[in-house]
VMD Tcl script that draws the C-alpha trace (Angstrom):
set ca {
  {-9.35 7.94 7.94}
  {-11.72 6.32 9.07}
  {-14.55 8.31 6.85}
  {-12.46 8.06 3.72}
  {-12.73 3.97 3.71}
  {-15.02 1.46 3.60}
  {-13.98 -1.11 5.74}
  {-16.15 -4.01 4.16}
  {-13.92 -3.83 1.03}
  {-11.30 -6.30 0.67}
  {-8.84 -4.40 -2.13}
  {-7.50 -1.58 -2.45}
  {-5.08 0.43 -5.03}
  {-3.30 3.07 -3.58}
  {-1.33 6.03 -5.71}
  {1.83 6.90 -3.75}
  {3.25 5.96 -0.21}
  {3.51 8.72 0.90}
  {4.83 8.19 4.56}
  {2.79 5.15 4.77}
  {-0.22 6.34 6.82}
  {-2.93 4.93 4.37}
  {-1.24 1.41 4.04}
  {-0.59 1.31 7.54}
  {-4.53 2.16 8.11}
  {-5.47 -0.44 5.71}
  {-3.42 -3.08 7.25}
  {-4.11 -2.92 10.19}
  {-8.01 -2.43 10.05}
  {-9.07 -4.73 7.76}
  {-8.56 -8.26 7.62}
  {-7.65 -9.72 4.73}
  {-7.27 -6.86 3.00}
  {-5.05 -7.06 -0.85}
  {-3.24 -3.84 -1.38}
  {-1.30 -2.50 -4.61}
  {0.41 0.65 -5.08}
  {1.35 2.65 -7.59}
  {4.82 4.27 -7.20}
  {4.63 8.31 -9.41}
  {8.44 8.84 -8.33}
  {11.68 7.17 -7.14}
  {12.19 8.88 -4.58}
  {8.63 8.05 -2.81}
  {10.20 4.70 -1.56}
  {13.12 6.00 -0.07}
  {10.83 8.63 1.77}
  {8.65 5.62 2.77}
  {11.53 3.67 3.93}
  {12.91 6.50 6.04}
  {9.83 7.13 7.86}
  {7.93 4.29 8.21}
  {9.36 1.29 10.17}
  {6.05 -1.06 9.96}
  {7.63 -2.94 7.06}
  {4.52 -3.72 5.58}
  {5.76 -3.66 2.19}
  {6.98 -7.09 2.54}
  {3.88 -8.69 3.48}
  {2.18 -11.37 0.65}
  {-0.96 -9.11 0.49}
  {0.56 -6.04 -0.39}
  {2.38 -5.54 -4.14}
  {3.69 -3.11 -6.40}
  {1.69 -2.52 -9.36}
  {3.35 -3.09 -12.44}
  {2.35 -2.48 -15.90}
  {5.09 -4.07 -17.58}
  {4.86 -7.25 -15.29}
  {4.45 -10.36 -17.44}
  {1.22 -12.13 -17.31}
  {1.52 -16.00 -16.88}
}
mol new
graphics top color blue
foreach p $ca { graphics top sphere $p radius 0.5 }
foreach p [lrange $ca 0 end-1] q [lrange $ca 1 end] { graphics top cylinder $p $q radius 0.2 }
display resetview
């Protein structure tokens, strides 16, 4: 995975969560990283929660991308 990510970058968008390996890697290897994730299917969240116990989705620097979110 290290070859797929530039560790000097601080902001990432994940398309899908899968089992959470990419999110885990970013959080655990890049200081002050910001991650937005896009769910392509509602089942993704269920799969992620059943297979990943690290609870990274509750971190303030990890956000779900919502195109319908109102801007303030």
